[in-house]
Backbone as XML, in Angstrom:
<?xml version="1.0"?>
<chain id="A" units="angstrom">
  <residue number="1" name="UNK">
    <atom name="N" x="-200.069" y="-127.450" z="73.399"/>
    <atom name="CA" x="-199.759" y="-128.335" z="74.507"/>
    <atom name="C" x="-198.928" y="-129.492" z="73.946"/>
  </residue>
  <residue number="2" name="UNK">
    <atom name="N" x="-197.830" y="-129.780" z="74.596"/>
    <atom name="CA" x="-196.980" y="-130.872" z="74.121"/>
    <atom name="C" x="-197.565" y="-132.223" z="74.525"/>
  </residue>
  <residue number="3" name="UNK">
    <atom name="N" x="-197.024" y="-133.279" z="73.938"/>
    <atom name="CA" x="-197.582" y="-134.624" z="74.118"/>
    <atom name="C" x="-197.498" y="-135.091" z="75.567"/>
  </residue>
  <residue number="4" name="UNK">
    <atom name="N" x="-196.418" y="-134.762" z="76.251"/>
    <atom name="CA" x="-196.242" y="-135.218" z="77.636"/>
    <atom name="C" x="-197.282" y="-134.578" z="78.559"/>
  </residue>
  <residue number="5" name="UNK">
    <atom name="N" x="-197.490" y="-133.275" z="78.417"/>
    <atom name="CA" x="-198.481" y="-132.592" z="79.255"/>
    <atom name="C" x="-199.895" y="-133.059" z="78.931"/>
  </residue>
  <residue number="6" name="UNK">
    <atom name="N" x="-200.160" y="-133.282" z="77.651"/>
    <atom name="CA" x="-201.484" y="-133.758" z="77.251"/>
    <atom name="C" x="-201.755" y="-135.149" z="77.804"/>
  </residue>
  <residue number="7" name="UNK">
    <atom name="N" x="-200.749" y="-136.006" z="77.773"/>
    <atom name="CA" x="-200.909" y="-137.359" z="78.313"/>
    <atom name="C" x="-201.180" y="-137.313" z="79.813"/>
  </residue>
  <residue number="8" name="UNK">
    <atom name="N" x="-200.456" y="-136.466" z="80.549"/>
    <atom name="CA" x="-200.693" y="-136.377" z="81.997"/>
    <atom name="C" x="-202.066" y="-135.778" z="82.292"/>
  </residue>
  <residue number="9" name="UNK">
    <atom name="N" x="-202.511" y="-134.806" z="81.478"/>
    <atom name="CA" x="-203.853" y="-134.243" z="81.651"/>
    <atom name="C" x="-204.915" y="-135.304" z="81.395"/>
  </residue>
  <residue number="10" name="UNK">
    <atom name="N" x="-204.733" y="-136.106" z="80.348"/>
    <atom name="CA" x="-205.700" y="-137.160" z="80.020"/>
    <atom name="C" x="-205.762" y="-138.204" z="81.128"/>
  </residue>
  <residue number="11" name="UNK">
    <atom name="N" x="-204.613" y="-138.599" z="81.648"/>
    <atom name="CA" x="-204.587" y="-139.584" z="82.739"/>
    <atom name="C" x="-205.270" y="-139.024" z="83.975"/>
  </residue>
  <residue number="12" name="UNK">
    <atom name="N" x="-205.009" y="-137.761" z="84.291"/>
    <atom name="CA" x="-205.649" y="-137.120" z="85.446"/>
    <atom name="C" x="-207.159" y="-137.034" z="85.251"/>
  </residue>
  <residue number="13" name="UNK">
    <atom name="N" x="-207.587" y="-136.689" z="84.051"/>
    <atom name="CA" x="-209.013" y="-136.569" z="83.766"/>
    <atom name="C" x="-209.713" y="-137.925" z="83.906"/>
  </residue>
  <residue number="14" name="UNK">
    <atom name="N" x="-209.108" y="-138.960" z="83.381"/>
    <atom name="CA" x="-209.700" y="-140.300" z="83.477"/>
    <atom name="C" x="-209.709" y="-140.785" z="84.922"/>
  </residue>
  <residue number="15" name="UNK">
    <atom name="N" x="-208.650" y="-140.497" z="85.668"/>
    <atom name="CA" x="-208.606" y="-140.869" z="87.088"/>
    <atom name="C" x="-209.706" y="-140.164" z="87.868"/>
  </residue>
  <residue number="16" name="UNK">
    <atom name="N" x="-209.914" y="-138.883" z="87.579"/>
    <atom name="CA" x="-210.996" y="-138.143" z="88.241"/>
    <atom name="C" x="-212.350" y="-138.758" z="87.904"/>
  </residue>
  <residue number="17" name="UNK">
    <atom name="N" x="-212.520" y="-139.201" z="86.673"/>
    <atom name="CA" x="-213.771" y="-139.854" z="86.283"/>
    <atom name="C" x="-213.973" y="-141.171" z="87.014"/>
  </residue>
  <residue number="18" name="UNK">
    <atom name="N" x="-212.904" y="-141.895" z="87.246"/>
    <atom name="CA" x="-213.015" y="-143.159" z="87.986"/>
    <atom name="C" x="-213.456" y="-142.891" z="89.419"/>
  </residue>
  <residue number="19" name="UNK">
    <atom name="N" x="-212.873" y="-141.868" z="90.058"/>
    <atom name="CA" x="-213.293" y="-141.520" z="91.421"/>
    <atom name="C" x="-214.739" y="-141.032" z="91.444"/>
  </residue>
  <residue number="20" name="UNK">
    <atom name="N" x="-215.113" y="-140.225" z="90.462"/>
    <atom name="CA" x="-216.492" y="-139.751" z="90.377"/>
    <atom name="C" x="-217.450" y="-140.918" z="90.172"/>
  </residue>
  <residue number="21" name="UNK">
    <atom name="N" x="-217.061" y="-141.859" z="89.355"/>
    <atom name="CA" x="-217.881" y="-143.045" z="89.123"/>
    <atom name="C" x="-218.042" y="-143.860" z="90.401"/>
  </residue>
  <residue number="22" name="UNK">
    <atom name="N" x="-216.975" y="-143.976" z="91.175"/>
    <atom name="CA" x="-217.058" y="-144.698" z="92.452"/>
    <atom name="C" x="-218.031" y="-144.004" z="93.403"/>
  </residue>
  <residue number="23" name="UNK">
    <atom name="N" x="-217.991" y="-142.673" z="93.440"/>
    <atom name="CA" x="-218.943" y="-141.931" z="94.273"/>
    <atom name="C" x="-220.371" y="-142.168" z="93.797"/>
  </residue>
  <residue number="24" name="UNK">
    <atom name="N" x="-220.560" y="-142.187" z="92.490"/>
    <atom name="CA" x="-221.894" y="-142.417" z="91.931"/>
    <atom name="C" x="-222.394" y="-143.822" z="92.238"/>
  </residue>
  <residue number="25" name="UNK">
    <atom name="N" x="-221.506" y="-144.800" z="92.161"/>
    <atom name="CA" x="-221.893" y="-146.177" z="92.504"/>
    <atom name="C" x="-222.323" y="-146.244" z="93.964"/>
  </residue>
  <residue number="26" name="UNK">
    <atom name="N" x="-221.608" y="-145.541" z="94.837"/>
    <atom name="CA" x="-221.988" y="-145.495" z="96.249"/>
    <atom name="C" x="-223.390" y="-144.890" z="96.400"/>
  </residue>
  <residue number="27" name="UNK">
    <atom name="N" x="-223.666" y="-143.800" z="95.683"/>
    <atom name="CA" x="-224.998" y="-143.189" z="95.743"/>
    <atom name="C" x="-226.074" y="-144.125" z="95.196"/>
  </residue>
  <residue number="28" name="UNK">
    <atom name="N" x="-225.751" y="-144.847" z="94.145"/>
    <atom name="CA" x="-226.715" y="-145.790" z="93.563"/>
    <atom name="C" x="-227.046" y="-146.896" z="94.555"/>
  </residue>
  <residue number="29" name="UNK">
    <atom name="N" x="-226.032" y="-147.407" z="95.232"/>
    <atom name="CA" x="-226.244" y="-148.480" z="96.208"/>
    <atom name="C" x="-227.088" y="-147.980" z="97.379"/>
  </residue>
  <residue number="30" name="UNK">
    <atom name="N" x="-226.901" y="-146.724" z="97.771"/>
    <atom name="CA" x="-227.645" y="-146.160" z="98.890"/>
    <atom name="C" x="-229.095" y="-145.830" z="98.532"/>
  </residue>
  <residue number="31" name="UNK">
    <atom name="N" x="-229.379" y="-145.655" z="97.252"/>
    <atom name="CA" x="-230.737" y="-145.287" z="96.845"/>
    <atom name="C" x="-231.513" y="-146.519" z="96.396"/>
  </residue>
  <residue number="32" name="UNK">
    <atom name="N" x="-232.726" y="-146.262" z="95.957"/>
    <atom name="CA" x="-233.546" y="-147.343" z="95.411"/>
    <atom name="C" x="-233.118" y="-147.558" z="93.967"/>
  </residue>
  <residue number="33" name="UNK">
    <atom name="N" x="-232.348" y="-148.574" z="93.761"/>
    <atom name="CA" x="-231.770" y="-148.855" z="92.447"/>
    <atom name="C" x="-232.776" y="-149.593" z="91.583"/>
  </residue>
  <residue number="34" name="UNK">
    <atom name="N" x="-232.980" y="-149.084" z="90.369"/>
    <atom name="CA" x="-233.887" y="-149.732" z="89.420"/>
    <atom name="C" x="-233.068" y="-150.197" z="88.222"/>
  </residue>
  <residue number="35" name="UNK">
    <atom name="N" x="-232.982" y="-151.496" z="88.048"/>
    <atom name="CA" x="-232.183" y="-152.073" z="86.973"/>
    <atom name="C" x="-232.732" y="-151.677" z="85.602"/>
  </residue>
  <residue number="36" name="UNK">
    <atom name="N" x="-234.052" y="-151.477" z="85.497"/>
    <atom name="CA" x="-234.642" y="-151.108" z="84.216"/>
    <atom name="C" x="-234.132" y="-149.754" z="83.749"/>
  </residue>
  <residue number="37" name="UNK">
    <atom name="N" x="-234.017" y="-148.798" z="84.690"/>
    <atom name="CA" x="-233.501" y="-147.480" z="84.325"/>
    <atom name="C" x="-232.042" y="-147.561" z="83.910"/>
  </residue>
  <residue number="38" name="UNK">
    <atom name="N" x="-231.271" y="-148.365" z="84.622"/>
    <atom name="CA" x="-229.858" y="-148.512" z="84.279"/>
    <atom name="C" x="-229.716" y="-149.120" z="82.884"/>
  </residue>
  <residue number="39" name="UNK">
    <atom name="N" x="-230.536" y="-150.118" z="82.573"/>
    <atom name="CA" x="-230.500" y="-150.720" z="81.237"/>
    <atom name="C" x="-230.939" y="-149.727" z="80.163"/>
  </residue>
  <residue number="40" name="UNK">
    <atom name="N" x="-231.895" y="-148.871" z="80.515"/>
    <atom name="CA" x="-232.331" y="-147.829" z="79.584"/>
    <atom name="C" x="-231.166" y="-146.917" z="79.226"/>
  </residue>
  <residue number="41" name="UNK">
    <atom name="N" x="-230.419" y="-146.448" z="80.229"/>
    <atom name="CA" x="-229.291" y="-145.551" z="79.961"/>
    <atom name="C" x="-228.141" y="-146.286" z="79.287"/>
  </residue>
  <residue number="42" name="UNK">
    <atom name="N" x="-227.943" y="-147.548" z="79.622"/>
    <atom name="CA" x="-226.915" y="-148.342" z="78.946"/>
    <atom name="C" x="-227.226" y="-148.448" z="77.453"/>
  </residue>
  <residue number="43" name="UNK">
    <atom name="N" x="-228.485" y="-148.759" z="77.146"/>
    <atom name="CA" x="-228.898" y="-148.885" z="75.746"/>
    <atom name="C" x="-228.751" y="-147.558" z="75.012"/>
  </residue>
  <residue number="44" name="UNK">
    <atom name="N" x="-229.162" y="-146.477" z="75.651"/>
    <atom name="CA" x="-229.062" y="-145.148" z="75.039"/>
    <atom name="C" x="-227.609" y="-144.798" z="74.724"/>
  </residue>
  <residue number="45" name="UNK">
    <atom name="N" x="-226.728" y="-144.967" z="75.696"/>
    <atom name="CA" x="-225.315" y="-144.630" z="75.499"/>
    <atom name="C" x="-224.691" y="-145.535" z="74.441"/>
  </residue>
  <residue number="46" name="UNK">
    <atom name="N" x="-225.014" y="-146.818" z="74.487"/>
    <atom name="CA" x="-224.437" y="-147.771" z="73.542"/>
    <atom name="C" x="-224.853" y="-147.447" z="72.106"/>
  </residue>
  <residue number="47" name="UNK">
    <atom name="N" x="-226.142" y="-147.194" z="71.890"/>
    <atom name="CA" x="-226.635" y="-146.898" z="70.540"/>
    <atom name="C" x="-226.126" y="-145.544" z="70.061"/>
  </residue>
  <residue number="48" name="UNK">
    <atom name="N" x="-226.079" y="-144.563" z="70.951"/>
    <atom name="CA" x="-225.552" y="-143.248" z="70.579"/>
    <atom name="C" x="-224.092" y="-143.359" z="70.139"/>
  </residue>
  <residue number="49" name="UNK">
    <atom name="N" x="-223.300" y="-144.104" z="70.889"/>
    <atom name="CA" x="-221.898" y="-144.311" z="70.525"/>
    <atom name="C" x="-221.744" y="-145.083" z="69.230"/>
  </residue>
  <residue number="50" name="UNK">
    <atom name="N" x="-222.608" y="-146.062" z="69.033"/>
    <atom name="CA" x="-222.567" y="-146.850" z="67.797"/>
    <atom name="C" x="-222.893" y="-145.975" z="66.585"/>
  </residue>
  <residue number="51" name="UNK">
    <atom name="N" x="-223.890" y="-145.116" z="66.722"/>
    <atom name="CA" x="-224.228" y="-144.188" z="65.634"/>
    <atom name="C" x="-223.069" y="-143.233" z="65.353"/>
  </residue>
  <residue number="52" name="UNK">
    <atom name="N" x="-222.460" y="-142.708" z="66.406"/>
    <atom name="CA" x="-221.317" y="-141.807" z="66.221"/>
    <atom name="C" x="-220.164" y="-142.523" z="65.536"/>
  </residue>
  <residue number="53" name="UNK">
    <atom name="N" x="-219.967" y="-143.788" z="65.852"/>
    <atom name="CA" x="-218.903" y="-144.570" z="65.220"/>
    <atom name="C" x="-219.171" y="-144.750" z="63.733"/>
  </residue>
  <residue number="54" name="UNK">
    <atom name="N" x="-220.401" y="-145.052" z="63.373"/>
    <atom name="CA" x="-220.750" y="-145.243" z="61.964"/>
    <atom name="C" x="-220.639" y="-143.922" z="61.202"/>
  </residue>
  <residue number="55" name="UNK">
    <atom name="N" x="-221.122" y="-142.838" z="61.803"/>
    <atom name="CA" x="-221.086" y="-141.532" z="61.136"/>
    <atom name="C" x="-219.653" y="-141.071" z="60.897"/>
  </residue>
  <residue number="56" name="UNK">
    <atom name="N" x="-218.779" y="-141.268" z="61.876"/>
    <atom name="CA" x="-217.385" y="-140.831" z="61.731"/>
    <atom name="C" x="-216.519" y="-141.848" z="61.002"/>
  </residue>
  <residue number="57" name="UNK">
    <atom name="N" x="-217.124" y="-142.955" z="60.567"/>
    <atom name="CA" x="-216.444" y="-143.994" z="59.786"/>
    <atom name="C" x="-215.240" y="-144.591" z="60.515"/>
  </residue>
  <residue number="58" name="UNK">
    <atom name="N" x="-215.431" y="-144.838" z="61.785"/>
    <atom name="CA" x="-214.382" y="-145.494" z="62.568"/>
    <atom name="C" x="-214.628" y="-146.999" z="62.569"/>
  </residue>
  <residue number="59" name="UNK">
    <atom name="N" x="-213.637" y="-147.738" z="63.014"/>
    <atom name="CA" x="-213.758" y="-149.195" z="63.063"/>
    <atom name="C" x="-214.653" y="-149.598" z="64.227"/>
  </residue>
  <residue number="60" name="UNK">
    <atom name="N" x="-215.529" y="-150.574" z="64.002"/>
    <atom name="CA" x="-216.432" y="-151.041" z="65.056"/>
    <atom name="C" x="-215.670" y="-151.701" z="66.198"/>
  </residue>
  <residue number="61" name="UNK">
    <atom name="N" x="-214.585" y="-152.385" z="65.893"/>
    <atom name="CA" x="-213.823" y="-153.043" z="66.959"/>
    <atom name="C" x="-213.238" y="-152.004" z="67.911"/>
  </residue>
  <residue number="62" name="UNK">
    <atom name="N" x="-212.834" y="-150.840" z="67.379"/>
    <atom name="CA" x="-212.336" y="-149.765" z="68.242"/>
    <atom name="C" x="-213.439" y="-149.257" z="69.162"/>
  </residue>
  <residue number="63" name="UNK">
    <atom name="N" x="-214.666" y="-149.146" z="68.614"/>
    <atom name="CA" x="-215.786" y="-148.701" z="69.433"/>
    <atom name="C" x="-216.085" y="-149.696" z="70.553"/>
  </residue>
  <residue number="64" name="UNK">
    <atom name="N" x="-216.096" y="-150.983" z="70.216"/>
    <atom name="CA" x="-216.401" y="-151.983" z="71.237"/>
    <atom name="C" x="-215.330" y="-152.016" z="72.328"/>
  </residue>
  <residue number="65" name="UNK">
    <atom name="N" x="-214.081" y="-151.851" z="71.955"/>
    <atom name="CA" x="-213.005" y="-151.822" z="72.955"/>
    <atom name="C" x="-213.139" y="-150.584" z="73.841"/>
  </residue>
  <residue number="66" name="UNK">
    <atom name="N" x="-213.427" y="-149.439" z="73.229"/>
    <atom name="CA" x="-213.610" y="-148.214" z="74.009"/>
    <atom name="C" x="-214.827" y="-148.330" z="74.921"/>
  </residue>
  <residue number="67" name="UNK">
    <atom name="N" x="-215.877" y="-148.986" z="74.446"/>
    <atom name="CA" x="-217.083" y="-149.169" z="75.260"/>
    <atom name="C" x="-216.806" y="-150.035" z="76.481"/>
  </residue>
  <residue number="68" name="UNK">
    <atom name="N" x="-216.027" y="-151.073" z="76.301"/>
    <atom name="CA" x="-215.687" y="-151.936" z="77.442"/>
    <atom name="C" x="-214.960" y="-151.165" z="78.533"/>
  </residue>
  <residue number="69" name="UNK">
    <atom name="N" x="-214.177" y="-150.186" z="78.129"/>
    <atom name="CA" x="-213.416" y="-149.398" z="79.101"/>
    <atom name="C" x="-214.258" y="-148.273" z="79.690"/>
  </residue>
  <residue number="70" name="UNK">
    <atom name="N" x="-214.996" y="-147.554" z="78.838"/>
    <atom name="CA" x="-215.666" y="-146.342" z="79.307"/>
    <atom name="C" x="-217.058" y="-146.551" z="79.900"/>
  </residue>
  <residue number="71" name="UNK">
    <atom name="N" x="-217.807" y="-147.526" z="79.422"/>
    <atom name="CA" x="-219.172" y="-147.695" z="79.939"/>
    <atom name="C" x="-219.238" y="-147.940" z="81.445"/>
  </residue>
  <residue number="72" name="UNK">
    <atom name="N" x="-218.365" y="-148.754" z="82.036"/>
    <atom name="CA" x="-218.432" y="-148.897" z="83.494"/>
    <atom name="C" x="-218.137" y="-147.601" z="84.252"/>
  </residue>
  <residue number="73" name="UNK">
    <atom name="N" x="-217.448" y="-146.680" z="83.602"/>
    <atom name="CA" x="-217.157" y="-145.394" z="84.237"/>
    <atom name="C" x="-218.295" y="-144.411" z="83.988"/>
  </residue>
  <residue number="74" name="UNK">
    <atom name="N" x="-218.773" y="-144.352" z="82.753"/>
    <atom name="CA" x="-219.753" y="-143.344" z="82.357"/>
    <atom name="C" x="-221.166" y="-143.672" z="82.832"/>
  </residue>
  <residue number="75" name="UNK">
    <atom name="N" x="-221.541" y="-144.921" z="82.787"/>
    <atom name="CA" x="-222.916" y="-145.308" z="83.105"/>
    <atom name="C" x="-223.360" y="-144.892" z="84.515"/>
  </residue>
  <residue number="76" name="UNK">
    <atom name="N" x="-222.587" y="-145.132" z="85.569"/>
    <atom name="CA" x="-223.027" y="-144.660" z="86.890"/>
    <atom name="C" x="-223.145" y="-143.138" z="86.977"/>
  </residue>
  <residue number="77" name="UNK">
    <atom name="N" x="-222.261" y="-142.420" z="86.283"/>
    <atom name="CA" x="-222.321" y="-140.953" z="86.298"/>
    <atom name="C" x="-223.599" y="-140.478" z="85.615"/>
  </residue>
  <residue number="78" name="UNK">
    <atom name="N" x="-223.919" y="-141.050" z="84.463"/>
    <atom name="CA" x="-225.146" y="-140.680" z="83.741"/>
    <atom name="C" x="-226.377" y="-141.025" z="84.577"/>
  </residue>
  <residue number="79" name="UNK">
    <atom name="N" x="-226.392" y="-142.215" z="85.154"/>
    <atom name="CA" x="-227.555" y="-142.673" z="85.920"/>
    <atom name="C" x="-227.822" y="-141.749" z="87.112"/>
  </residue>
  <residue number="80" name="UNK">
    <atom name="N" x="-226.790" y="-141.442" z="87.884"/>
    <atom name="CA" x="-227.006" y="-140.592" z="89.062"/>
    <atom name="C" x="-227.376" y="-139.173" z="88.664"/>
  </residue>
  <residue number="81" name="UNK">
    <atom name="N" x="-226.828" y="-138.686" z="87.574"/>
    <atom name="CA" x="-227.168" y="-137.337" z="87.125"/>
    <atom name="C" x="-228.616" y="-137.276" z="86.655"/>
  </residue>
  <residue number="82" name="UNK">
    <atom name="N" x="-229.036" y="-138.255" z="85.892"/>
    <atom name="CA" x="-230.396" y="-138.252" z="85.371"/>
    <atom name="C" x="-231.440" y="-138.499" z="86.459"/>
  </residue>
  <residue number="83" name="UNK">
    <atom name="N" x="-231.049" y="-139.099" z="87.556"/>
    <atom name="CA" x="-231.976" y="-139.302" z="88.670"/>
    <atom name="C" x="-231.873" y="-138.204" z="89.722"/>
  </residue>
  <residue number="84" name="UNK">
    <atom name="N" x="-231.141" y="-137.141" z="89.423"/>
    <atom name="CA" x="-231.082" y="-135.976" z="90.293"/>
    <atom name="C" x="-230.172" y="-136.110" z="91.497"/>
  </residue>
  <residue number="85" name="UNK">
    <atom name="N" x="-229.303" y="-137.103" z="91.520"/>
    <atom name="CA" x="-228.386" y="-137.266" z="92.644"/>
    <atom name="C" x="-227.157" y="-136.368" z="92.502"/>
  </residue>
  <residue number="86" name="UNK">
    <atom name="N" x="-226.847" y="-135.979" z="91.288"/>
    <atom name="CA" x="-225.734" y="-135.078" z="90.985"/>
    <atom name="C" x="-226.231" y="-134.000" z="90.037"/>
  </residue>
  <residue number="87" name="UNK">
    <atom name="N" x="-225.522" y="-132.898" z="89.989"/>
    <atom name="CA" x="-225.864" y="-131.827" z="89.067"/>
    <atom name="C" x="-225.511" y="-132.229" z="87.637"/>
  </residue>
  <residue number="88" name="UNK">
    <atom name="N" x="-226.300" y="-131.780" z="86.689"/>
    <atom name="CA" x="-226.026" y="-132.063" z="85.284"/>
    <atom name="C" x="-224.791" y="-131.361" z="84.764"/>
  </residue>
  <residue number="89" name="UNK">
    <atom name="N" x="-224.311" y="-130.368" z="85.510"/>
    <atom name="CA" x="-223.105" y="-129.647" z="85.100"/>
    <atom name="C" x="-221.885" y="-130.557" z="85.111"/>
  </residue>
  <residue number="90" name="UNK">
    <atom name="N" x="-221.936" y="-131.613" z="85.894"/>
    <atom name="CA" x="-220.814" y="-132.555" z="85.946"/>
    <atom name="C" x="-220.593" y="-133.178" z="84.577"/>
  </residue>
  <residue number="91" name="UNK">
    <atom name="N" x="-221.664" y="-133.588" z="83.925"/>
    <atom name="CA" x="-221.543" y="-134.200" z="82.602"/>
    <atom name="C" x="-221.028" y="-133.179" z="81.597"/>
  </residue>
  <residue number="92" name="UNK">
    <atom name="N" x="-221.497" y="-131.944" z="81.698"/>
    <atom name="CA" x="-221.042" y="-130.900" z="80.785"/>
    <atom name="C" x="-219.531" y="-130.691" z="80.901"/>
  </residue>
  <residue number="93" name="UNK">
    <atom name="N" x="-219.033" y="-130.517" z="82.122"/>
    <atom name="CA" x="-217.601" y="-130.290" z="82.303"/>
    <atom name="C" x="-216.787" y="-131.528" z="81.941"/>
  </residue>
  <residue number="94" name="UNK">
    <atom name="N" x="-217.335" y="-132.687" z="82.210"/>
    <atom name="CA" x="-216.657" y="-133.924" z="81.841"/>
    <atom name="C" x="-216.538" y="-134.034" z="80.322"/>
  </residue>
  <residue number="95" name="UNK">
    <atom name="N" x="-217.622" y="-133.748" z="79.634"/>
    <atom name="CA" x="-217.602" y="-133.801" z="78.169"/>
    <atom name="C" x="-216.657" y="-132.748" z="77.595"/>
  </residue>
  <residue number="96" name="UNK">
    <atom name="N" x="-216.627" y="-131.568" z="78.196"/>
    <atom name="CA" x="-215.701" y="-130.538" z="77.727"/>
    <atom name="C" x="-214.253" y="-130.974" z="77.901"/>
  </residue>
  <residue number="97" name="UNK">
    <atom name="N" x="-213.964" y="-131.667" z="78.990"/>
    <atom name="CA" x="-212.609" y="-132.177" z="79.214"/>
    <atom name="C" x="-212.214" y="-133.191" z="78.163"/>
  </residue>
  <residue number="98" name="UNK">
    <atom name="N" x="-213.102" y="-134.130" z="77.868"/>
    <atom name="CA" x="-212.806" y="-135.127" z="76.835"/>
    <atom name="C" x="-212.714" y="-134.490" z="75.449"/>
  </residue>
  <residue number="99" name="UNK">
    <atom name="N" x="-213.545" y="-133.495" z="75.195"/>
    <atom name="CA" x="-213.487" y="-132.790" z="73.917"/>
    <atom name="C" x="-212.142" y="-132.082" z="73.759"/>
  </residue>
  <residue number="100" name="UNK">
    <atom name="N" x="-211.682" y="-131.435" z="74.826"/>
    <atom name="CA" x="-210.383" y="-130.757" z="74.798"/>
    <atom name="C" x="-209.258" y="-131.751" z="74.523"/>
  </residue>
  <residue number="101" name="UNK">
    <atom name="N" x="-209.279" y="-132.880" z="75.225"/>
    <atom name="CA" x="-208.245" y="-133.906" z="75.028"/>
    <atom name="C" x="-208.276" y="-134.412" z="73.586"/>
  </residue>
  <residue number="102" name="UNK">
    <atom name="N" x="-209.467" y="-134.687" z="73.080"/>
    <atom name="CA" x="-209.603" y="-135.189" z="71.707"/>
    <atom name="C" x="-209.046" y="-134.187" z="70.695"/>
  </residue>
  <residue number="103" name="UNK">
    <atom name="N" x="-209.412" y="-132.912" z="70.834"/>
    <atom name="CA" x="-208.932" y="-131.891" z="69.902"/>
    <atom name="C" x="-207.419" y="-131.721" z="69.975"/>
  </residue>
  <residue number="104" name="UNK">
    <atom name="N" x="-206.864" y="-131.765" z="71.170"/>
    <atom name="CA" x="-205.416" y="-131.610" z="71.309"/>
    <atom name="C" x="-204.675" y="-132.781" z="70.670"/>
  </residue>
  <residue number="105" name="UNK">
    <atom name="N" x="-205.194" y="-133.999" z="70.854"/>
    <atom name="CA" x="-204.571" y="-135.163" z="70.208"/>
    <atom name="C" x="-204.663" y="-135.060" z="68.685"/>
  </residue>
  <residue number="106" name="UNK">
    <atom name="N" x="-205.775" y="-134.563" z="68.168"/>
    <atom name="CA" x="-205.896" y="-134.386" z="66.720"/>
    <atom name="C" x="-204.883" y="-133.375" z="66.206"/>
  </residue>
  <residue number="107" name="UNK">
    <atom name="N" x="-204.685" y="-132.278" z="66.939"/>
    <atom name="CA" x="-203.697" y="-131.282" z="66.528"/>
    <atom name="C" x="-202.296" y="-131.869" z="66.550"/>
  </residue>
  <residue number="108" name="UNK">
    <atom name="N" x="-201.987" y="-132.660" z="67.572"/>
    <atom name="CA" x="-200.671" y="-133.298" z="67.621"/>
    <atom name="C" x="-200.474" y="-134.253" z="66.450"/>
  </residue>
  <residue number="109" name="UNK">
    <atom name="N" x="-201.514" y="-134.997" z="66.093"/>
    <atom name="CA" x="-201.413" y="-135.908" z="64.948"/>
    <atom name="C" x="-201.186" y="-135.140" z="63.651"/>
  </residue>
  <residue number="110" name="UNK">
    <atom name="N" x="-201.865" y="-134.005" z="63.481"/>
    <atom name="CA" x="-201.666" y="-133.194" z="62.280"/>
    <atom name="C" x="-200.237" y="-132.672" z="62.200"/>
  </residue>
  <residue number="111" name="UNK">
    <atom name="N" x="-199.705" y="-132.233" z="63.332"/>
    <atom name="CA" x="-198.327" y="-131.738" z="63.367"/>
    <atom name="C" x="-197.354" y="-132.862" z="63.039"/>
  </residue>
  <residue number="112" name="UNK">
    <atom name="N" x="-197.572" y="-134.038" z="63.622"/>
    <atom name="CA" x="-196.691" y="-135.178" z="63.340"/>
    <atom name="C" x="-196.762" y="-135.586" z="61.872"/>
  </residue>
  <residue number="113" name="UNK">
    <atom name="N" x="-197.949" y="-135.565" z="61.286"/>
    <atom name="CA" x="-198.087" y="-135.888" z="59.860"/>
    <atom name="C" x="-197.343" y="-134.873" z="58.996"/>
  </residue>
  <residue number="114" name="UNK">
    <atom name="N" x="-197.448" y="-133.602" z="59.356"/>
    <atom name="CA" x="-196.757" y="-132.555" z="58.602"/>
    <atom name="C" x="-195.241" y="-132.717" z="58.705"/>
  </residue>
  <residue number="115" name="UNK">
    <atom name="N" x="-194.753" y="-133.048" z="59.885"/>
    <atom name="CA" x="-193.317" y="-133.271" z="60.069"/>
    <atom name="C" x="-192.868" y="-134.466" z="59.236"/>
  </residue>
  <residue number="116" name="UNK">
    <atom name="N" x="-193.655" y="-135.544" z="59.226"/>
    <atom name="CA" x="-193.323" y="-136.726" z="58.425"/>
    <atom name="C" x="-193.277" y="-136.400" z="56.932"/>
  </residue>
  <residue number="117" name="UNK">
    <atom name="N" x="-194.253" y="-135.617" z="56.468"/>
    <atom name="CA" x="-194.278" y="-135.236" z="55.057"/>
    <atom name="C" x="-193.048" y="-134.416" z="54.695"/>
  </residue>
  <residue number="118" name="UNK">
    <atom name="N" x="-192.701" y="-133.465" z="55.564"/>
    <atom name="CA" x="-191.523" y="-132.639" z="55.303"/>
    <atom name="C" x="-190.254" y="-133.475" z="55.314"/>
  </residue>
  <residue number="119" name="UNK">
    <atom name="N" x="-190.181" y="-134.435" z="56.219"/>
    <atom name="CA" x="-189.007" y="-135.306" z="56.300"/>
    <atom name="C" x="-188.911" y="-136.177" z="55.047"/>
  </residue>
  <residue number="120" name="UNK">
    <atom name="N" x="-190.031" y="-136.749" z="54.618"/>
    <atom name="CA" x="-190.044" y="-137.568" z="53.404"/>
    <atom name="C" x="-189.681" y="-136.739" z="52.176"/>
  </residue>
  <residue number="121" name="UNK">
    <atom name="N" x="-190.175" y="-135.508" z="52.114"/>
    <atom name="CA" x="-189.865" y="-134.625" z="50.990"/>
    <atom name="C" x="-188.379" y="-134.288" z="50.971"/>
  </residue>
  <residue number="122" name="UNK">
    <atom name="N" x="-187.797" y="-134.071" z="52.150"/>
    <atom name="CA" x="-186.366" y="-133.778" z="52.249"/>
    <atom name="C" x="-185.515" y="-134.954" z="51.807"/>
  </residue>
  <residue number="123" name="UNK">
    <atom name="N" x="-185.931" y="-136.171" z="52.144"/>
    <atom name="CA" x="-185.192" y="-137.373" z="51.740"/>
    <atom name="C" x="-185.287" y="-137.591" z="50.234"/>
  </residue>
  <residue number="124" name="UNK">
    <atom name="N" x="-186.452" y="-137.330" z="49.638"/>
    <atom name="CA" x="-186.617" y="-137.476" z="48.194"/>
    <atom name="C" x="-185.775" y="-136.449" z="47.449"/>
  </residue>
  <residue number="125" name="UNK">
    <atom name="N" x="-185.682" y="-135.255" z="47.998"/>
    <atom name="CA" x="-184.930" y="-134.179" z="47.369"/>
    <atom name="C" x="-183.432" y="-134.494" z="47.347"/>
  </residue>
  <residue number="126" name="UNK">
    <atom name="N" x="-182.924" y="-135.130" z="48.412"/>
    <atom name="CA" x="-181.509" y="-135.484" z="48.503"/>
    <atom name="C" x="-181.137" y="-136.556" z="47.497"/>
  </residue>
  <residue number="127" name="UNK">
    <atom name="N" x="-182.065" y="-137.454" z="47.174"/>
    <atom name="CA" x="-181.780" y="-138.545" z="46.230"/>
    <atom name="C" x="-181.794" y="-137.999" z="44.858"/>
  </residue>
</chain>
């Protein structure tokens, strides 16, 4: 998949998540909302992401920036799914979509690195 198609797929996927999150917020408002449960899922997601960041040796500032963007989208989806308002399959397909996007971006980065190495090698050879 080329970079342009991958970018449009990622934007579409994130937009769909925003609409899904809005639907979940509507369901939360209509139901008996318990702030303690929401804080429980917030803490779980936050700590899980923090552990994943440490394990993969990524920068903490990148994690905090990503959390500021994704938690308002993900938290209502997780909350409504765990309280039985939505099917759990939604989270599975959502995670598969993000996994696909992540893997495709990694492949593109590997290809770009290989092209850069070949270009640098060609320039060294000419000198």
